[in-house]
C-alpha positions in Angstrom: 45.1 26.7 25.1 47.6 26.9 28.0 47.8 24.4 30.7 46.5 25.6 34.0 49.1 26.3 36.8 49.3 23.7 39.2 48.5 24.7 42.7 49.4 23.1 45.9 47.4 23.2 49.2 47.4 26.5 50.6 46.5 28.2 54.0 43.4 30.6 53.1 44.1 32.9 56.0 47.5 34.0 54.8 47.4 33.2 50.9 44.1 35.1 49.8 46.0 36.6 46.7 46.9 33.1 45.5 43.3 32.2 45.9 42.0 35.0 43.9 44.5 34.1 41.1 43.3 30.6 41.0 39.6 31.5 40.4 40.7 34.0 37.7 42.4 31.1 36.0 39.8 28.6 36.1 37.1 31.4 35.0 39.5 32.0 32.0 40.0 28.3 31.1 36.1 27.9 31.3 35.6 30.7 28.8 38.0 29.4 26.5 36.4 26.0 26.6 33.0 27.4 25.9 34.1 29.4 22.8 36.1 26.5 21.3 32.9 24.1 21.6 30.6 26.6 20.3 32.8 27.2 17.3 32.9 23.5 16.7 29.2 22.8 16.9 27.6 25.7 15.2 27.3 26.3 11.5 30.0 28.7 9.8 29.0 30.9 6.9 31.3 31.8 3.9 34.0 34.5 4.2 32.7 38.0 5.2 29.4 36.2 6.5 28.3 35.8 10.4 30.3 32.7 11.5 33.5 32.7 9.1 35.8 35.2 10.9 35.5 34.1 14.6 32.1 35.2 15.2 29.5 32.8 16.7 26.8 32.0 14.1 23.3 31.3 14.4 21.8 27.8 13.9 20.2 27.1 10.7 16.8 25.4 10.5 14.9 23.9 7.7 11.7 26.0 6.5 8.4 24.9 7.9 6.0 23.7 5.0 2.5 24.9 5.8 -0.1 22.1 4.5 -2.3 23.7 1.7 -6.0 23.1 1.8 -8.4 22.8 -1.0 -12.3 22.5 -0.4 -14.8 21.6 -3.0 -18.6 21.1 -2.9 -19.2 19.3 -6.3 -21.5 16.5 -6.0 -22.2 13.6 -8.5 -19.5 11.9 -10.6 -16.2 13.9 -10.6 -13.3 13.3 -13.2 -10.0 14.7 -13.4 -10.5 16.5 -10.2 -8.0 19.6 -9.9 -7.5 20.0 -6.3 -4.6 22.8 -6.9 -1.9 20.4 -5.8 -2.9 21.0 -2.1 -2.0 18.4 0.6 -5.4 18.5 2.0 -8.5 18.2 0.0 -11.7 18.7 1.8 -14.9 17.3 0.5 -17.9 19.3 1.5 -20.3 17.6 -0.6 -24.0 17.8 0.6 -25.0 14.7 -1.1 -23.1 11.7 -2.7 -19.8 12.6 -4.5 -18.1 9.8 -6.4 -14.4 10.8 -7.4 -13.3 8.9 -10.6 -9.8 10.7 -11.0 -7.4 13.2 -9.7 -5.4 15.7 -11.7 -2.4 14.0 -12.7 0.2 14.2 -10.1 4.1 14.0 -10.0 6.0 11.0 -8.5 5.7 10.6 -4.8 3.3 13.5 -4.4 0.6 12.6 -1.9 -2.9 14.1 -1.0 -5.1 13.3 1.8 -9.0 13.5 1.3 -11.3 13.9 4.0 -15.2 14.2 4.4 -16.2 17.2 6.0 -19.7 17.5 4.4 -23.3 15.7 4.8 -22.9 13.4 1.8 -21.0 10.2 1.4 -17.6 10.3 -0.9 -17.0 7.4 -2.8 -13.6 6.5 -4.6 -13.8 4.6 -7.8 -11.0 2.0 -8.5 -9.7 2.4 -12.1 -12.7 4.0 -13.5 -12.6 4.1 -17.2 -15.3 6.7 -17.1 -12.4 9.3 -16.3 -10.9 9.1 -19.9 -7.4 10.3 -18.6 -6.0 6.9 -17.7 -3.0 8.5 -15.6 -5.5 10.2 -13.5 -7.3 7.3 -12.3 -7.3 5.9 -8.7 -5.9 2.5 -7.7 -7.6 1.2 -4.5 -7.0 -1.8 -2.2 -10.5 -2.9 -3.0 -10.6 -3.4 -6.9 -14.3 -4.9 -7.2 -16.1 -1.9 -5.9 -15.9 1.7 -4.5 -13.9 2.4 -1.3 -16.2 4.8 0.6 -15.7 7.6 3.0 -18.7 8.2 5.6 -20.0 11.6 5.8 -18.3 14.1 7.9 -15.8 11.5 9.1 -13.9 9.4 6.5 -10.3 10.0 5.1 -8.0 8.5 2.6 -4.6 9.3 1.2 -3.1 8.8 -2.2 0.5 9.0 -3.4 1.2 9.3 -7.1 3.0 6.1 -8.4 5.0 7.2 -11.3 5.5 3.5 -12.4 1.9 2.5 -12.3 0.9 6.0 -13.4 -2.0 6.1 -10.9 -3.0 7.6 -7.7 -2.2 4.8 -5.4 -4.3 4.4 -2.1 -1.9 4.0 0.9 -4.1 4.9 3.8 -8.0 4.6 4.4 -10.5 5.1 7.2 -14.1 4.9 6.4 -15.1 6.7 9.6 -18.3 5.3 10.3 -20.6 2.3 9.2 -22.5 3.2 6.2 -26.2 2.3 5.7 -27.0 0.3 2.6 -30.0 2.0 0.8 -32.9 -0.2 0.8 -33.7 -2.3 -2.5 -36.1 -5.2 -2.6 -33.9 -7.1 -4.8 -31.1 -7.4 -2.3 -33.4 -10.3 -0.7 -34.2 -13.3 -2.5 -34.5 -17.1 -1.8 -32.7 -20.3 -3.3 -36.2 -21.1 -4.5 -39.4 -19.1 -4.2 -39.6 -15.8 -2.8 -38.0 -13.7 0.5 -40.0 -10.5 0.8 -38.6 -7.9 2.7 -40.2 -4.3 3.0 -38.3 -1.0 3.8 -40.0 -1.1 7.0 -38.8 -4.7 7.9 -35.0 -3.6 7.9 -33.9 -2.4 11.2 -30.4 -2.1 10.3 -28.3 -2.8 7.2 -24.7 -1.4 7.4 -21.3 -2.2 5.9 -17.6 -1.2 7.0 -14.5 -1.5 4.9 -11.1 -2.2 6.3 -8.5 -3.0 3.8 -9.9 -5.6 1.9 -12.5 -6.9 4.1 -16.1 -5.5 4.6 -18.1 -6.0 7.8 -21.6 -6.6 7.2 -24.5 -6.2 9.5 -28.2 -7.2 8.9 -31.2 -7.2 11.2 -34.7 -7.5 9.7 -38.0 -8.8 10.9 -41.6 -9.3 10.0 -40.4 -10.5 6.6 -42.4 -13.2 4.4 -41.2 -16.3 3.0 -42.8 -18.4 0.3 -41.3 -21.8 -0.9 -37.7 -20.3 -0.4 -36.2 -23.7 0.1 -33.2 -24.0 2.7 -31.6 -20.6 1.8 -32.5 -17.1 2.4 -30.0 -14.9 0.1 -28.8 -11.7 0.6 -26.9 -9.8 -2.0 -23.7 -7.9 -0.9 -23.7 -4.1 -1.6 -21.7 -2.1 -4.2 -21.4 -5.3 -6.5 -18.6 -6.6 -4.0 -17.4 -10.1 -4.5 -16.0 -12.5 -1.8 -12.3 -13.6 -2.3 -12.8 -16.4 0.1 -15.0 -18.3 2.3 -16.7 -16.9 5.6 -19.3 -17.8 7.9 -20.9 -16.7 11.1 -23.8 -17.1 13.7 -27.2 -16.4 12.5 -30.1 -15.7 15.0 -33.7 -15.4 13.9 -37.3 -16.7 13.9 -38.7 -18.9 11.3 -42.4 -18.5 11.2 -42.3 -16.9 14.7 -40.2 -19.6 16.1 -37.0 -18.7 17.5 -34.2 -20.6 15.7 -30.1 -20.3 15.3 -28.3 -21.2 12.2 -25.2 -19.8 10.1 -24.9 -17.0 7.7 -22.1 -18.1 5.1 -20.8 -17.1 1.8 -18.7 -19.0 -0.7 -15.4 -17.6 -2.7 -16.4 -15.8 -5.8 -19.9 -15.4 -4.7 -21.9 -12.2 -4.5 -24.9 -13.2 -2.0 -24.8 -14.5 1.4 -26.6 -17.8 2.5 -28.8 -17.6 5.5 -29.3 -21.3 6.2 -31.5 -22.4 9.4 -30.3 -24.9 11.8 -32.3 -28.2 11.6 -32.9 -28.7 15.5 -31.0 -29.4 18.6 -31.3 -33.0 18.0 -30.3 -33.2 14.4 -27.6 -30.5 14.5 -27.7 -29.9 10.8 -27.8 -26.6 8.7 -30.3 -27.7 5.9 -33.7 -27.4 7.1 -36.0 -25.3 4.9 -37.6 -22.0 6.2 -41.2 -22.4 6.4 -43.5 -20.4 4.6 -44.7 -17.3 6.5 -46.2 -13.9 6.2 -44.7 -11.0 8.3 -43.2 -13.7 10.8 -39.7 -14.2 9.7 -36.7 -12.5 11.0 -32.9 -12.8 10.7 -29.8 -11.1 12.4 -26.2 -11.5 11.6 -23.0 -9.8 11.6 -20.3 -11.4 9.1 -16.8 -10.3 8.1 -16.0 -11.2 4.4 -12.8 -11.0 2.5 -13.6 -9.2 -0.8 -11.5 -8.5 -4.1 
């Protein structure tokens, strides 16, 4: 590129031709710069292809990958689930579906499972019922299922070629899940704690990482020589990995009371312990024998295996 001709101050009234020349030169310089920069910043092709012989080439962009979806409606236990190597697996099951294994993947392959149906989806950790070991799931929670709430939960797995398992890398339960009623969930350290289905106002759980948030509210229950502890068994065979405690509100044979709900490490049940009284301050007074006049309410966050 040649250097522009230097100009001196001119009288526009008498030197209009010089002014025209000056603008012509500036225009030429601008075009030269634009073409040079374009050639330097745009991709060039091989000989004979656009951009190789002085032509301005078009920028090249990577192809856009469109996620592949796969929908299944299967319910019950599912082993070696073939999802067609899709990126997104839509679980449109009408009732409970338990995934115990996915078709073997390749290193780094990912799949996101979302619940879009009316049924819960349970993801089973290292389930030996799936006889193909390298198809099994490897979850954060190892002592019980990892659930997806109906029409809201989602989980992402990546195939770990060292572990030879589908490793869970993200999980969102989606909503609290109601625990099906079972009278055997409610016991006493001595005697009995009788809870009927109609007594349970709310009984839910929510998994976050390796924590379970447990909420229980029941009333009109009965106690017979239950000792100092009312016991509630954790759902899904979960086991506490550490100690946890929270405030308990209730009625003891019709009398309002406060206390603690606590669980010890390696335990599978929560202890509901009534506070002695405002003067004593101890949490060891027995629950009184009662018929349909004992209630408890608590929310507790428990670390689990």
